[in-house]
C-alpha positions in Angstrom: 79.0 28.6 -1.3 79.7 30.0 2.2 76.7 31.6 3.8 77.1 34.4 6.3 73.4 35.0 7.1 71.9 37.7 9.2 74.7 39.4 10.9 77.0 41.6 8.8 79.4 44.3 9.7 78.6 47.9 8.7 81.6 49.9 7.8 82.0 53.2 9.5 79.8 54.9 12.0 81.1 57.6 14.3 82.9 56.3 17.4 83.3 57.9 20.8 85.0 57.0 24.0 82.3 55.5 26.3 83.1 56.0 29.9 79.6 54.9 30.7 76.4 56.7 31.6 74.7 53.5 32.7 71.3 53.0 34.2 71.2 52.2 37.9 69.5 49.0 38.9 66.8 50.8 40.7 65.5 52.8 37.7 61.7 53.1 37.4 59.9 50.7 35.1 56.3 50.0 34.2 55.9 46.9 36.2 58.2 44.7 38.3 57.3 41.0 37.9 58.6 38.5 40.4 59.9 35.0 39.6 58.8 32.7 42.4 60.4 29.4 41.5 63.4 27.9 39.7 61.4 25.6 37.3 62.1 25.5 33.6 58.4 26.4 32.8 55.0 26.8 34.4 53.4 29.4 36.6 56.0 31.6 38.4 58.9 30.4 36.4 61.3 32.7 34.6 60.0 31.6 31.2 56.4 32.2 32.1 57.0 35.6 33.7 59.0 36.8 30.7 56.2 35.7 28.4 53.6 37.7 30.4 55.7 40.9 30.6 55.3 44.1 28.7 58.1 46.1 27.1 59.9 48.1 29.8 59.1 45.7 32.7 61.6 44.4 35.2 61.8 40.7 36.0 62.9 40.2 39.6 64.8 37.0 40.5 66.5 38.4 43.6 64.5 36.4 46.2 65.2 33.0 44.6 67.1 30.6 46.9 68.3 28.2 44.2 71.7 28.4 42.6 70.6 27.7 39.0 67.6 27.7 36.7 68.1 24.8 34.3 66.3 25.3 31.0 65.0 23.0 28.4 65.2 25.3 25.4 65.7 29.0 24.9 63.6 31.7 26.6 62.2 33.9 24.0 62.1 37.6 24.8 59.7 39.3 22.4 59.7 42.7 24.2 61.7 45.6 22.9 63.0 46.4 26.4 63.3 44.1 29.3 65.3 44.0 32.5 66.4 40.9 34.4 67.5 41.6 38.0 69.4 38.8 39.8 70.8 38.3 43.3 74.5 38.1 42.2 76.6 36.4 39.6 77.8 33.7 42.0 74.3 33.3 43.5 72.2 32.5 40.4 73.0 31.0 37.0 70.6 30.7 34.1 71.8 27.4 32.7 70.9 26.6 29.0 71.7 22.9 29.7 72.9 22.7 26.0 69.3 22.4 25.0 69.4 25.6 23.0 70.7 29.1 23.6 69.6 30.8 26.9 67.9 34.0 25.6 66.5 34.8 22.2 65.7 38.6 22.2 63.5 39.5 19.3 63.0 43.2 20.3 64.6 46.3 18.9 65.5 47.8 22.3 67.7 46.6 25.2 67.8 43.3 27.0 69.4 44.3 30.3 70.8 41.6 32.6 72.0 42.5 36.1 73.8 40.4 38.6 73.3 37.1 36.9 75.4 34.4 35.3 74.3 33.1 31.9 75.9 29.8 30.9 75.8 26.5 29.0 73.8 27.6 26.0 74.1 26.0 22.6 73.2 27.4 19.2 73.3 24.3 16.9 72.7 24.9 13.2 71.9 21.2 12.4 69.0 21.4 14.9 67.4 24.2 12.9 69.0 27.1 14.8 71.2 29.8 13.2 74.6 29.4 14.8 74.6 32.9 16.2 75.0 33.7 19.8 75.5 30.6 21.9 74.2 32.2 25.0 72.3 35.3 23.9 71.0 36.4 20.4 69.5 39.9 19.7 69.7 40.6 16.0 68.0 44.0 16.1 68.7 45.0 19.7 71.2 45.7 22.4 72.4 43.2 25.1 73.6 45.1 28.2 75.2 43.3 31.1 75.6 44.9 34.6 77.8 42.9 37.0 77.0 39.8 35.1 78.8 36.9 33.4 78.3 35.0 30.1 80.4 31.8 29.8 80.5 28.2 28.7 78.2 28.6 25.7 78.7 27.5 22.1 77.7 28.3 18.5 78.2 25.1 16.5 77.6 23.5 13.1 79.0 20.4 11.5 78.5 22.0 8.1 81.5 24.2 8.1 81.7 24.7 4.4 78.3 26.5 4.2 77.7 28.2 7.6 79.6 30.9 9.4 79.2 30.9 13.2 79.0 34.3 14.8 79.4 35.0 18.5 80.0 32.0 20.8 78.8 34.0 23.7 76.7 36.9 22.5 75.5 37.9 19.0 73.6 41.2 18.8 73.4 44.6 17.1 75.1 46.2 20.1 76.7 44.8 23.2 77.5 46.7 26.4 79.4 45.2 29.3 79.5 47.1 32.6 81.6 45.5 35.4 81.0 42.2 33.6 82.8 39.4 31.9 82.4 37.2 28.8 84.7 34.2 28.9 85.4 30.7 27.7 82.6 30.4 25.2 83.1 28.4 21.9 82.4 28.9 18.2 83.0 25.9 15.9 84.6 25.6 12.5 84.5 28.7 10.4 83.7 31.1 13.2 84.0 34.8 14.1 83.8 36.6 17.5 84.4 33.9 20.1 83.0 36.0 22.9 81.1 38.8 21.2 79.8 39.5 17.7 78.2 42.9 17.3 77.1 44.5 14.0 77.2 47.9 15.7 79.2 48.8 18.8 80.7 46.6 21.5 81.3 48.8 24.6 83.3 47.6 27.6 83.6 49.4 30.9 85.5 47.8 33.8 85.0 44.4 32.0 86.8 41.4 30.6 86.6 39.2 27.5 88.9 36.2 27.6 89.5 32.5 26.8 88.0 32.2 23.3 89.1 30.6 20.1 87.8 31.0 16.5 89.1 30.0 13.1 88.2 33.4 11.5 88.6 36.9 12.8 88.3 38.3 16.3 89.1 35.7 18.9 87.5 37.8 21.7 85.4 40.4 19.9 84.2 41.2 16.4 82.3 44.5 16.1 82.0 47.5 13.8 83.3 49.7 16.7 85.0 48.5 19.8 85.0 51.1 22.6 86.7 49.9 25.8 87.7 51.7 29.0 89.3 50.2 32.1 88.9 46.8 30.5 90.9 43.7 29.5 90.8 41.5 26.4 93.2 38.6 26.9 94.1 35.0 26.0 91.9 34.7 22.9 92.9 33.1 19.6 91.9 33.7 16.0 93.3 33.5 12.5 93.4 37.3 12.4 92.8 39.7 15.2 93.5 37.4 18.1 91.9 39.7 20.6 89.8 42.2 18.6 88.7 42.6 15.0 86.8 45.7 14.2 86.4 48.6 11.8 87.3 51.3 14.4 88.8 51.1 17.8 88.8 53.3 20.9 90.9 51.8 23.6 91.2 53.8 26.9 93.0 52.7 30.0 92.7 49.1 29.0 95.0 46.1 28.4 95.1 43.7 25.4 97.4 40.8 26.2 98.2 37.2 25.6 96.1 37.0 22.4 97.3 34.9 19.4 96.7 34.9 15.6 97.5 31.4 14.3 97.5 29.8 10.9 94.2 28.1 9.9 93.2 25.9 6.9 90.1 27.4 5.3 88.6 25.0 2.8 92.0 23.5 1.8 93.8 26.8 1.6 96.0 28.4 4.3 95.5 32.1 5.0 98.1 34.3 6.6 97.7 35.0 10.3 98.2 38.6 11.3 97.4 41.0 14.1 97.8 39.1 17.3 96.3 41.8 19.5 94.0 44.0 17.4 92.9 44.1 13.8 91.3 47.3 12.7 90.0 47.0 9.1 88.2 50.3 8.5 89.6 53.4 6.8 88.7 55.8 9.6 90.7 57.0 12.6 91.2 55.0 15.8 92.5 56.2 19.2 94.5 54.3 21.9 95.1 56.1 25.1 96.8 55.2 28.4 96.7 51.5 27.4 98.9 48.4 27.2 99.2 46.0 24.3 101.5 43.2 25.4 102.4 39.5 25.0 100.3 39.0 21.8 101.6 36.8 19.0 101.2 36.6 15.2 103.2 36.0 12.0 103.2 39.8 11.4 101.9 42.8 13.3 101.9 40.9 16.6 100.6 44.0 18.6 98.2 45.4 16.1 97.3 46.1 12.4 95.4 49.2 11.4 95.0 48.0 7.9 93.4 50.9 6.0 93.1 53.7 8.5 95.1 55.9 10.8 95.7 55.8 14.6 96.8 58.1 17.3 98.3 56.4 20.4 98.8 58.4 23.6 100.8 57.5 26.6 100.6 53.7 26.0 103.0 50.8 26.3 103.4 48.3 23.4 106.0 45.7 24.4 106.7 42.0 24.6 104.6 41.1 21.5 106.1 38.2 19.5 106.3 37.6 15.7 106.8 34.0 14.8 106.8 31.3 12.1 103.8 29.1 11.3 103.2 26.2 13.5 104.6 22.8 12.4 106.1 22.5 9.0 103.8 25.0 7.3 106.6 27.5 7.0 107.5 25.8 3.7 104.5 27.7 2.2 106.3 31.0 2.7 109.8 32.3 2.4 111.5 33.5 5.7 111.5 37.1 4.7 107.7 37.0 4.7 107.7 37.0 8.5 108.6 39.6 11.1 107.4 42.8 9.3 106.9 44.5 12.7 104.8 44.5 15.8 102.7 47.6 14.8 101.4 48.7 11.4 99.1 51.5 10.2 98.9 53.7 7.2 99.6 56.7 9.5 100.6 56.5 13.1 100.8 59.4 15.5 102.6 58.5 18.7 102.6 60.7 21.8 104.5 59.7 24.9 104.4 56.1 23.9 106.6 53.0 24.3 106.9 50.8 21.2 109.9 48.7 22.1 111.0 45.3 23.4 108.9 43.4 20.9 110.3 40.1 19.7 110.8 38.1 16.5 111.5 34.4 17.1 113.6 33.9 13.9 115.6 36.5 12.2 116.8 40.0 13.2 116.1 42.7 13.9 112.7 42.4 15.6 111.0 45.5 14.1 108.7 47.3 16.5 107.1 49.5 13.8 106.5 47.8 10.4 105.5 50.6 8.0 103.5 53.7 7.4 104.2 57.3 8.4 105.1 58.0 12.0 104.6 61.5 13.6 104.4 62.7 17.2 106.8 63.4 20.0 108.3 62.2 23.3 108.3 58.5 22.4 110.6 55.5 23.1 110.9 53.2 20.1 113.2 50.3 19.4 113.6 49.2 15.7 111.5 50.9 13.0 111.4 50.2 9.3 110.3 53.8 8.7 111.7 57.2 9.8 110.9 58.4 13.3 110.4 61.9 14.8 113.7 63.7 15.6 113.2 63.6 19.4 112.5 59.8 19.6 114.5 57.9 22.2 115.7 54.7 20.5 116.2 51.9 23.0 115.5 48.3 22.2 115.0 47.5 25.9 112.5 49.9 27.5 113.4 48.5 31.0 109.9 47.5 32.1 108.9 44.8 34.6 106.7 41.9 33.4 102.9 42.5 33.0 101.4 42.4 36.5 98.8 43.8 38.9 100.3 47.1 39.8 97.1 48.5 41.1 93.9 49.6 39.2 91.6 47.3 37.3 94.0 46.3 34.5 97.5 44.8 34.5 100.4 47.1 33.5 104.2 47.1 32.9 105.9 48.9 35.8 108.9 51.0 34.8 112.1 49.9 36.3 114.2 52.4 38.1 116.7 52.7 35.3 114.1 52.9 32.5 115.0 55.7 29.9 111.2 56.3 29.8 111.2 58.1 33.2 110.4 61.8 32.9 110.7 61.9 29.1 107.1 61.8 28.1 104.3 64.2 27.6 100.6 64.5 28.6 98.9 66.1 25.7 95.5 64.9 26.8 96.0 66.5 30.2 95.1 63.3 32.0 94.9 63.3 35.8 95.7 59.6 36.1 97.8 57.0 34.3 96.3 53.7 33.0 95.5 52.5 36.5 93.0 55.3 37.2 92.2 57.2 40.4 95.0 57.1 43.0 97.8 56.9 40.3 98.8 60.4 39.1 99.6 60.8 35.5 102.6 63.0 36.3 105.0 62.6 39.2 108.4 64.3 39.4 109.7 66.9 36.9 107.9 65.4 33.8 105.4 62.7 32.7 106.9 59.3 32.1 106.7 57.7 28.6 104.1 54.9 28.5 101.0 53.9 30.3 102.6 53.6 33.7 103.8 56.5 35.9 106.6 55.5 38.2 
């Protein structure tokens, strides 16, 4: 029997946009304790200083001259709240040396990591570990990164028939990334959440999650709620939910791109791969605003699947996602009509000032942009739909947008070409001041707002 041990997803807490009220690095704490050397253990080492600290203390590594602290086993953090203050992500790395994960936080508060890189940890089930959080594990607490990186870690077990691996990079109750990145971590066979696994909320603010692969759900992130602003989730791979798998999603001024859902063999049986960009499994309401979902791939629902709930999408661009056949000769398991249901699916979709067009189907025509459900809203540009659309919908299969690129701001966008039918045909029901790119890029120029996340 398959065991998914200590981390399980709750189903439906309330979810809000988190634009971030984050603690500054200089906030007052009980005691600031200084690390004086770069040794694995002993007086003045990071391990020893953490062991002697009280909850609420700050651990100061900013005066260290070494580029890395190489560990021989995880640093246990028993405190509820602890702050690690580093000199910069490119200046100091806490290196797990694949001798265990880097940090094991047993407290119920927040492990706060500022201006550090955390790398090369290993959670190995066969060595008596739990296979959760290759770099950082905090089962009852929150892991918060400020201008930090977590990368090159792994959760692994050779016993794939009995153990589920959760969070190649971080496994915690809650995870918050502020101006940070989680990238290129690994989770072995039968795995979920290559970068982040959170039983509560994963919050991203000006952050990136990229370069992960799992065999289960959520190549980049698995969480109950994903709440992302000015952030990017890209180039991750999973069986379902190539970029994100969650119960509820709030995506604000962010880009989900280049993620893939691919066919996997689970214990001798192939499971369908769906939702290349985002997989939302809960029955509640999700919101996508001023965002781009582009270049993702799956059998069906290449952009996103809101399986049991509803979604409102404001001023966003959903284009260039690809529905495809299984890899190799596995297409014999399914008839051709099984594939290409559409790029976007939800029980009920409200679209406002949004582009859902220019998505592709590798075999068969037409390439449906909207698969099913009820569509309401106004001022949209939509290509092919399998369901009726609002009366004022502009129906163009080619939205006339440039490739995904750096057009300013923290995330990549699709620039509208000069002959795009989206120009001056949108709305701005949220009364946003800026488009997806943020300050310096007005939401409305000319006689009316453009459709999509980019204002030309």
